[in-house]
N, C-alpha and C positions, 0 to 999 in steps of 0.2 A: 495289735494284730486282730483281725476279725475274719471269721470264716463265714461263708454264705453259700447256700444252694441257689444258684442263679436260675434254675428251672422253675423255682417257686416264686420268682420275682417278676413284677410287671416290666415290660420293655422300657428302655431308655431311663434307667434309674440313675438319678443324680445323687450318689452317696456322699458327695462333698458337703451337703448341708447336714447330713446325719452324723457322719464319722470324721469328716474333714478330708482334705486332699492329701495330707501327709501321712495319714494312718495306713499301715500296710493292710491291704484288703485282698484276701485269698478266696478264689473261686475255683471250684472243682469242675473239670470236664467230665462228661458222662460217656462219650464215645469210646468204642473199643478198638477200632482200627486207627492207623496213623492218620489217615485222611479225616476220619470223624473227630479225632482229638484236635487236629489243626483247625477244622471248621468250627468246632465248639469254641476254641480259644478266640478265633476271629469274631464270632458272634458275641461272645462275652465282651470283648474289647469295644465293639460297636455300641453295646447297651449299658455298660457300666463305666463310670468315671472314677478318678482317684488313682492312688498308688497301687495299681493292680498287679497281683501275682496270680498266674494261672497254675492250678494244681494238676500235675500230670503223674499218673501212677508209675512206680518203678517196675517196668516190664519191657520186653523187647520193643513192642510198638511204642510204649511211652518214651523210651530213650531216643527212638527215631523221631518222634514228634517233638521232643525237646530240642533236638538239633535244628529242625526246621523253624520252630518258633523263636529260638534264640537268634537265628539269622534274620528274623523279621522284627527284632527288637523287643520281644516279650520278656518279662521277668517271670522266672519259673520256680515253683516249689515242687520238688519231686517227692511224692507221697508214698506211703505204704512200704517204706524201706525196712527190710528185715535183717539184712546182713551187710558185711563189709564189702562184698563184691558189688552189690547194688549201689552202695554209697560211692564206691570208686567209679562205677559207670556213670552215675548221675553227675559227679564232678567232671568227668571227662567230656560229657556232652554239653556241659555249661550250666547245669542247674545252679540257681542262686542260693537256694536253701534246700535241705532235705528234711523230711519228717520221718523219724524212726518211731515205729509203733511199739512202744514199750510193753503194754499189757498183752498185746497179741503175741509178741515173741515169748513172753513168760508163760502164757496160757498153753502154748504149743511146745513146752519142754525146753525152751531156750533160756538164756541168761541175758536179758536185755541190757543190764548194766555193763556186762562184759562186752557186748556188741558195741555199745556206745563208747566205751573206753577204747576199743580197737579202732573204731571209725575216727574218733578224735585224734588218736595217735597217728594213724595213717595219713590223715589230712595234714597234720602238722609236719610230718616227715616229708610229705610231697609238696608242701607249701600250697595246698588247695585253698582257693578263695570261697568255696562253698560253705555256707553256714550250716550248723547242725542243730536241729530242733528235736526235742524229745516230745512225742505226742502219745495219745492214748494212755494217759496216766490216770489212775483211779484213787490214789491215796497220798497223803502228805509226806510220808516217809520216802516214797519213790521220788517225789519232787526234790527233796533234799539230796538223794543219791545221784540223780541225773545232773543236778547243778554242780555237785562236787566233781563229776567226771569232766566238766568243762564245756558243756554244750552252750551255744549262744542264746538259745531260746527254749522255753518250756511252754507247751500249749496245754492249758488247763481250763476246765469248766469254771463258771462262776462259783458253783457250789464247792468245788475243790479249793478254789482260791479263798473262800470263807473259812474252810477247815484249816488252811495254812496260816490264817491270820491269828490263830490262838492255839493254846495248848491246854489240856485238861488241868494242869497245875496252875495256870495263870489266874483263874478266878479265885482259887484257894489262897494264892499268894496275895492278891489284891485285897481280899477280905482281911488277911493278917495285917497288911499295911493300914487299913482303915481302923482296926481295933487298936493298933499301937498309937495311931494319931489321936483317936478319941480318948484313950486312957491318959494321954498327956494333956490334951487341950480341951476335952469335953465333947460330949455327943452333939452332933450337928454343926460343930465349928468347922469353918473352912478357912483357907488362907485369906480370902477376901473379907471375912468378918472377925478376924482376931483382934 
């Protein structure tokens, strides 16, 4: 999954050589009205190749634009979802995936994990085909929590992915393994030179 700001990209970008035709490629519209969002989506599709998803915000105009764009064969990611009602509306109008903004919900006094649990539960009860993505995540523990809720996708920065790849106790544990090995086989010994 790759996100891109298409307004900062030269026209007629062939991303197939960079990320491949099969990689999900998400591009955000910037228009505010229904007409502007639809026009942005059409412009993006003319200028960007690949497995394109158009990112449309979860708002009244966004839901109307999603309906129009779905009828034109677009794949849609409904972004900035903050509650169950928006998630249900996004599914109703045909969004392929929604992005629930975890940190923003929490920063504004909400409980994003509970919101995600409720969305996943509602989608399952209603047999919705819309996938749920947890986005706007800032720490590894939240990545774990949203994964356990049952979301299909977690959008993280590369820096956060690096933080998820290790734990503060891992280097200490590895150093213990090394000491145990060296106390048995000798310093500098490896499997390849025993």
